C-alpha positions as CSV (number, residue, x, y, z in Angstrom):
1,X,290.4,204.7,-175.9
2,X,287.9,204.6,-173.1
3,X,287.4,201.2,-171.4
4,X,283.8,200.7,-170.2
5,X,282.7,198.3,-167.5
6,X,279.4,197.6,-165.7
7,X,280.4,196.1,-162.4
8,X,279.5,196.2,-158.7
9,X,283.0,196.9,-157.4
10,X,286.5,198.0,-158.5
11,X,289.5,196.5,-156.8
12,X,292.7,198.6,-156.8
13,X,296.4,197.8,-156.9
14,X,298.5,200.6,-155.4
15,X,302.1,200.7,-156.7
16,X,302.1,201.8,-160.4
17,X,298.3,202.0,-160.5
18,X,297.0,204.6,-158.0
19,X,300.4,205.8,-156.9
20,X,304.0,206.1,-158.1
21,X,306.2,203.1,-157.5
22,X,309.1,205.6,-157.2
23,X,307.6,207.1,-154.1
24,X,307.4,203.6,-152.5
25,X,310.9,202.7,-153.5
26,X,312.6,206.0,-152.8
27,X,310.7,207.1,-149.7
28,X,309.0,204.3,-147.9
29,X,311.5,201.5,-148.4
30,X,314.5,203.5,-146.9
31,X,312.2,204.7,-144.1
32,X,311.4,201.1,-143.1
33,X,315.0,199.8,-143.6
34,X,316.3,202.4,-141.2
35,X,313.9,201.3,-138.5
36,X,313.9,197.5,-138.8
37,X,316.5,197.0,-136.1
38,X,314.7,199.2,-133.5
39,X,311.4,197.4,-134.2
40,X,312.9,194.0,-133.9
41,X,314.7,194.8,-130.6
42,X,312.1,197.0,-128.9
43,X,308.8,195.4,-130.1
44,X,309.6,191.7,-130.3
45,X,306.8,190.9,-127.9
46,X,304.1,192.6,-130.0
47,X,301.9,189.8,-131.5
48,X,302.1,191.1,-135.0
49,X,305.9,191.6,-134.9
50,X,306.4,188.2,-133.3
51,X,304.3,186.4,-135.9
52,X,306.2,188.1,-138.7
53,X,309.6,187.2,-137.2
54,X,308.4,183.6,-136.9
55,X,307.5,183.7,-140.6
56,X,310.9,185.1,-141.5
57,X,312.7,182.3,-139.5
58,X,310.5,179.7,-141.2
59,X,311.2,181.1,-144.7
60,X,315.0,181.1,-144.2
61,X,315.0,177.8,-142.5
62,X,316.6,179.1,-139.3
63,X,314.2,178.6,-136.3
64,X,316.7,180.2,-133.9
65,X,317.6,183.2,-136.0
66,X,318.3,186.3,-133.8
67,X,317.2,189.9,-134.5
68,X,320.4,190.6,-136.5
69,X,319.8,187.6,-138.8
70,X,316.2,188.5,-139.3
71,X,317.0,192.1,-140.1
72,X,319.6,190.8,-142.7
73,X,317.0,188.6,-144.3
74,X,314.5,191.5,-144.4
75,X,317.0,193.8,-146.1
76,X,317.9,191.1,-148.6
77,X,314.3,190.7,-149.5
78,X,313.9,194.5,-149.8
79,X,316.9,194.6,-152.2
80,X,315.2,191.9,-154.3
81,X,311.8,193.7,-154.0
82,X,310.4,190.3,-152.9
83,X,306.7,190.4,-152.0
84,X,307.3,188.4,-148.8
85,X,304.4,188.6,-146.4
86,X,306.5,189.0,-143.2
87,X,308.5,191.8,-144.9
88,X,305.3,193.6,-145.9
89,X,303.9,193.1,-142.4
90,X,306.8,194.7,-140.7
91,X,307.0,197.5,-143.2
92,X,303.4,198.1,-142.6
93,X,303.9,198.5,-138.9
94,X,306.7,201.0,-139.4
95,X,304.9,202.9,-142.1
96,X,301.6,203.2,-140.2
97,X,303.5,204.7,-137.3
98,X,305.4,207.1,-139.7
99,X,302.2,208.2,-141.2
100,X,300.6,208.7,-137.8
101,X,303.5,210.8,-136.7
102,X,303.3,213.0,-139.8
103,X,306.7,211.8,-141.1
104,X,305.0,210.4,-144.2
105,X,302.3,211.5,-146.5
106,X,301.1,209.1,-149.3
107,X,301.2,209.8,-153.0
108,X,298.3,209.5,-155.5
109,X,298.4,210.3,-159.2
110,X,296.2,213.4,-159.9
111,X,293.6,211.5,-161.9
112,X,292.9,208.9,-159.2
113,X,291.1,210.5,-156.2
114,X,288.5,212.3,-158.3
115,X,287.6,209.1,-160.1
116,X,287.5,207.1,-156.8
117,X,285.1,209.7,-155.4
118,X,282.9,209.6,-158.6
119,X,282.8,205.8,-158.7
120,X,282.0,205.6,-154.9
121,X,279.2,208.3,-155.3
122,X,277.7,206.2,-158.1
123,X,277.3,203.2,-155.8
124,X,280.3,201.2,-157.0
125,X,282.2,199.7,-154.1
126,X,285.9,200.1,-153.9
127,X,288.5,197.7,-152.5
128,X,292.3,197.5,-152.4
129,X,294.4,194.4,-153.1
130,X,298.1,195.2,-152.7
131,X,301.2,193.3,-151.7
132,X,301.6,195.9,-149.0
133,X,300.0,194.8,-145.7
134,X,296.5,195.8,-144.7
135,X,298.0,198.1,-142.1
136,X,300.1,199.9,-144.7
137,X,297.2,200.2,-147.0
138,X,295.0,201.7,-144.3
139,X,297.7,204.2,-143.4
140,X,298.3,205.0,-147.0
141,X,294.6,206.0,-147.6
142,X,294.2,207.7,-144.2
143,X,297.2,210.0,-144.7
144,X,296.8,211.2,-148.3
145,X,297.5,214.7,-149.5
146,X,293.7,215.1,-149.8
147,X,293.0,213.8,-146.3
148,X,291.5,210.6,-145.1
149,X,290.1,208.6,-148.0
150,X,289.2,205.4,-146.1
151,X,285.5,206.2,-146.2
152,X,285.6,205.4,-149.9
153,X,286.8,201.9,-149.3
154,X,284.7,198.8,-148.5
155,X,287.7,196.5,-147.7
156,X,291.4,195.9,-147.9
157,X,293.2,192.7,-149.1
158,X,296.9,191.7,-149.0
159,X,298.9,188.6,-149.6
160,X,298.1,187.3,-146.1
161,X,294.3,187.5,-146.1
162,X,293.8,186.9,-149.9
163,X,297.0,185.1,-151.1
164,X,299.6,185.8,-153.8
165,X,298.6,188.3,-156.4
166,X,299.5,186.2,-159.4
167,X,297.3,183.3,-158.5
168,X,293.7,183.1,-159.6
169,X,292.6,181.5,-156.3
170,X,293.4,184.7,-154.5
171,X,290.9,186.6,-156.7
172,X,288.3,183.8,-156.1
173,X,288.9,184.3,-152.4
174,X,288.3,188.0,-152.6
175,X,285.1,187.4,-154.6
176,X,283.9,185.1,-151.9
177,X,284.8,187.5,-149.1
178,X,283.0,190.5,-150.8
179,X,280.0,188.4,-151.8
180,X,280.3,189.8,-155.3
181,X,280.3,187.4,-158.3
182,X,283.5,187.5,-160.3
183,X,281.9,188.9,-163.5
184,X,280.9,192.0,-161.5
185,X,284.4,192.8,-160.2
186,X,287.0,195.0,-162.0
187,X,290.7,194.8,-161.1
188,X,293.1,197.6,-162.0
189,X,296.8,196.9,-162.0
190,X,300.0,197.6,-163.9
191,X,301.3,194.1,-163.6
192,X,300.4,191.6,-166.4
193,X,300.7,188.6,-164.2
194,X,298.1,190.0,-161.8
195,X,295.8,190.9,-164.6
196,X,296.1,187.4,-166.0
197,X,295.2,185.9,-162.6
198,X,292.2,188.1,-162.1
199,X,290.9,187.3,-165.6
200,X,291.4,183.6,-165.0
201,X,289.2,184.0,-161.9
202,X,286.4,185.5,-164.1
203,X,287.0,189.2,-163.3
204,X,287.2,192.2,-165.6
205,X,290.7,193.5,-165.7
206,X,292.3,196.7,-167.0
207,X,296.0,197.4,-167.2
208,X,297.2,200.8,-166.1
209,X,300.2,202.0,-168.1
210,X,301.8,205.2,-166.7
211,X,305.1,206.5,-168.3
212,X,308.0,205.9,-166.0
213,X,306.5,203.0,-164.2
214,X,308.4,199.7,-164.2
215,X,305.9,197.8,-166.3
216,X,305.2,200.6,-168.8
217,X,307.4,199.3,-171.6
218,X,306.3,195.7,-171.1
219,X,302.7,196.6,-171.6
220,X,299.7,194.6,-170.3
221,X,299.4,191.8,-172.8
222,X,295.9,191.2,-174.2
223,X,294.2,193.2,-171.5
224,X,292.5,196.5,-172.1
225,X,294.9,199.3,-171.2
226,X,294.4,202.8,-169.8
227,X,297.0,205.6,-169.1
228,X,294.8,207.2,-166.4
229,X,291.7,206.5,-164.5
230,X,289.9,209.1,-166.6
231,X,290.0,206.6,-169.5
232,X,288.0,204.0,-167.5
233,X,284.2,204.3,-167.4
234,X,282.6,202.4,-164.6
235,X,278.8,202.1,-164.1
236,X,277.0,200.2,-161.4
237,X,275.4,196.9,-162.2
238,X,271.6,197.0,-161.8
239,X,271.2,193.3,-161.2
């Protein structure tokens, strides 16, 4: 059944929504894990790395933790698939460099890019809100199998500049940042808790259910559901 929405913007989750979670887990996570040690030892003076390391130390309650201890914490969080901001920051640094070197090319489901281009062409603005860092998001959309897609995007949000994805306040923050009232924003995600938070903030929300994805069997609760982006009709608000 087609889901129809008249909005000014669509905000996209990535994993399980635009792209396969399996690609992230099976390709990107091991790539980052194998490079944490080198990053922590060779780039500790970089402001972004230093800030993330300080956040790790604070999170584990060990202000004097050395690089080995920080790496151990990162790997433990990775094993738990914890959406910890410093983990996502450091993954983003590593992935951005991997994409730039050509080691990595991102994944998109076949139905996604054509619809993003169609929505963009119709005047609907597109944003990303992912637990992955802004740096990782930018690299993901820059190095797609169909080339650089960043011209389609009006902005990128993560857990650092917007907040946790299952809290309504994060969606209110994005609404304020974009200047778009909540009722004219549509969020697409495969995670029920995120959809609930967006709805609580006054947004439209559609759950994406793709076979093989972690949340497929769980469903999307009371939210409208779509198996592909083709099942979502978005038109630009005229007011």
